[in-house]
N, C-alpha and C positions, 0 to 999 in steps of 0.2 A: 260393425260391418267387416270383421276380419275373416269371415268364412264365405265361401263362394255363394251359397244360397241367400246371403244377405248383401251381395254386391261386390265381394272382394275379388281382387286379382290373384290372391293366393289360392292354390289348387287344393281343394278339399272335397274330392269326390265322394268319400265315404260318409262324411258328415252331411253332405248335400243329399245323399241317398236316404239317410235316416230322416232328414227333414221332409223329403218328398213322400216318405211313407208314414209320416206323422203329422204334427201340427207345427206351423211356423208363425210365431206371434208377430204381429205388426203394431201392436199397441201394448207395450209391456214396460212397467216402471219399476226400477230397482235402485237401491242405494247400497251396494255391497261393500263390506269391509271384512275381509279375511276371516279371522276367528269367529266373530259374531254371526256372520252369514252362514258359515259352515255349521256352527252349532245349531242354528235355526233350521237348516235343511235336514240335519240328522235327527232332530227331535220333534219338528213340527211346532215348536214354541217360538215366541218372540225372542230376539237376541238377548234382551235384557233379562229374560227369564232363564234362558238356557246357559248363558255364560257372561254376557256383558261385553266389556271391551276386550283388549288383547290379553295375552298370557303375562300380564304384569300384576304383581301383588299390590293392590291398593289398600290393603289392611282394613277393609271394611266388611269382611265376612261377618254375618251370613247374608248381607244384602246381595241379592242375586246379580245385580248389574256390575258388581265389583269383585267377583270371586276369582277371577283370572284362570278359571278352570271350567271344564264342562260339568254342569250341575249334576250332583248325585241324586237330585230329587226329580229326575226325569228318565224316561226310557228312550233309547235310540231306536231308529227304524230297524237296525240290526237286531237289537234285543227283542223287539216285538215280533219280528219275523222268525227269529230263532225259537221263541216260545211257541210259535205256530207250526213248527216242524221244518223250517227252512234251514238249509246250509247257508251260512252267511260269510261272505268273502269281501275283502277290501284290498285295494292297491293304491299307492300314491301318498299324497300329503295328508297328514293328520292335523297337526298344529292346533290342538285343543287342550293342552295341559302343560304346566311348567316342567322344565327339564333341568333345573338347577341342582346343585349338590344336595343330597338328602331327600330328593323327591322320589316317591315310590311310583308304582305302575297302576295305581287305582283307576286312572282314566286313559290308559293305553287302549288301542283298538280291541285287543283280546278281552280286556276287562269290561268293555262296553258293548259286548254282544257279537263280535266278529269271531268266527271259527278260525279263519286264516287271515294273515296280513303280511303284505310286503310293501315297504315304502319308507318315507322319511317322517320323522316325528316333529321336526321344527318347520318354520315357515318357508325359508328359501335357502337353497344350497347350490353348490356346484353341480352341474349336470354330468360332469366327468368323474368327480370324486366326492360324492355327497356325504355330508356329515349326518349323523343320526339315522343312517340306513338300518332298517330293522326287518327281520324275518320272524313272523309270529311274535314272540315275546322277547327275542334276543337281538342285541345289536350285532351287525355284521359290517364288514368292510369290503370294498372293491379290491380285487387282487391287483397289485402293482404291475403284474404282467399283462393284465387285460387292457390293451390299448384301444379296444373297440367299444368299451362300456359307454353307454349314453343313457341317462336316467329315463327319458321318455320311452326308449326302446325296452328297457328293463321292466318298466311298469306294464307295457303292452304284453311282453313275454310272460310275465307272471300272471297277468289277467287271463291270458289264453290258457296257461297251465292250470290255474284254479278252475276255470270253466270246464276244461276237459276232465279234470278229476271229479268235479261235482256232477257232471252230466252222466257219469257212469253209475251214479247212485240212484236208488229208487225214492227220491225225494226232491222237491223243488229247491232251487237255489237263488240267491240274491247276490249280485256283485256291485259294489260301489267302487268305481275306478276314478280316483281323484288325481288326474294328471296335473303336473306342475307347469307344463309347457305354456308359454306366453308370459309367465312370471319372470321377472329378472332373477338372476343375471342373464344377459343376452349370450347364450351359448348354443351352438348347433353343430351338426356334423358338416364337414367340409363339402361332401357331395351334395347335400341339400342346399348349402349356401350357394354353391356354384350354379345350381338350377335357377336361382333368382338373380344372378349376376347381371347388372345393367337394367333390371326391370324398374328400378326407381330413379333412373337418371334424370327424369323430368321433374322430380321432386314431389313433395307432399301436397302442394296446392293442386297440381294436375291430377294427382291420385285421388284427392277428395272429389274433384269434379267428375272423374271417371266412375268412381263408386256411386256417386249420386245418380249419374245417368243410368247406370245399370240397375240401381234400385227402382228408378222410374219405370224402366222396361219390364222389370219383374213384378211391378205392381205393389211393391213394399211401401213406398211413400207416394203421396199425392203431389202432382205437379205444382199446385198452388202453395205448397209448403215452402218450396225453395230450399236452397242449400244454406245451412246455418253458417254464421260467421266463424272464421278461424279463431281458435283459442288465442286471446290477446297475448298470452305468455309465449306463444310460438311465433317466430319471425316469418315473414314472407320468404318463400324459397329463393326469390331473386336476390335477397340480401344475405343469405346464409354464407358464412365465410368458409366453412370446411365441408363442402358438399360431398366429397368422396367419403369422408368419415360418416356423414349422416346417411348416405346411400348404403354403406356397409351395415350400419345399424338396422336399417329397414330390411335389408337382405337377410340378415341373421334372424330377425324376428319372424319374417315370412317362413324361413326354414324351420323354425321352431314349430309353427302352426302346421306346416306341411308334415313334419314328423308325427305330430299329434294325430293328424288325420290318418296317416299311414298305419299307426298302431290301433286306431279305432277299427280300421279295416281288418286287421289281424283278428280282432275279437269278434267281429261280425262280418264275415267275408262276403255276404250277399244281402240284398235288401230283405230277403225272406227270413233271415236268421236273426 
């Protein structure tokens, strides 16, 4: 429920517009886990067929559920579309292949069907100085003089750049934009954080009730379902010791999602595009 069209207080007008012009699931079941889920989405195969668990060498190759790498015995959606005449583009998080010493590029984005790529190859990085930042097939670094760099913005900017380049060609194109926003570490632009200052002063229990109420008004959930119990690992807001710190964390997270939405808007400036 972290985006507006599902009841959130976080402002996500561009994602909401996409939902309005498409389909919004109200009964959807998923058990996502980073690399396996991503491998499944890119290949259309079950996670244990496409990759297995994370990028950890379990020493059980060629058993597909333990290869720690995107299987070489499958085709990605990018590879299939490229064979069909599409220009294939990707931005954002890859995290589908080991990156240790001696590892080659056999499962980097360019080697798995993408014509252009900008993003990070590992799972989680700093939003202000990201490790494994890559352009096409080469590692790059953020300039130390660039005080305004923010990874979510950079992914949005390169997505827009790739779209504009591809739109000028006489062939269809496909863009896979894998934003990292929402994933830890909690890092956001100060102007975005300021936008949500004080919004979570009443705490997460009140926020849960407010979101549930909005979901009822939107018709997403049925009234007879009621609000689920709070996760037992999370204390009641009334007994939280460091409320200001917890508020700040929620403000930063909201700012991350807000930035994600802003950059989706750059890629698709109107509901018609």
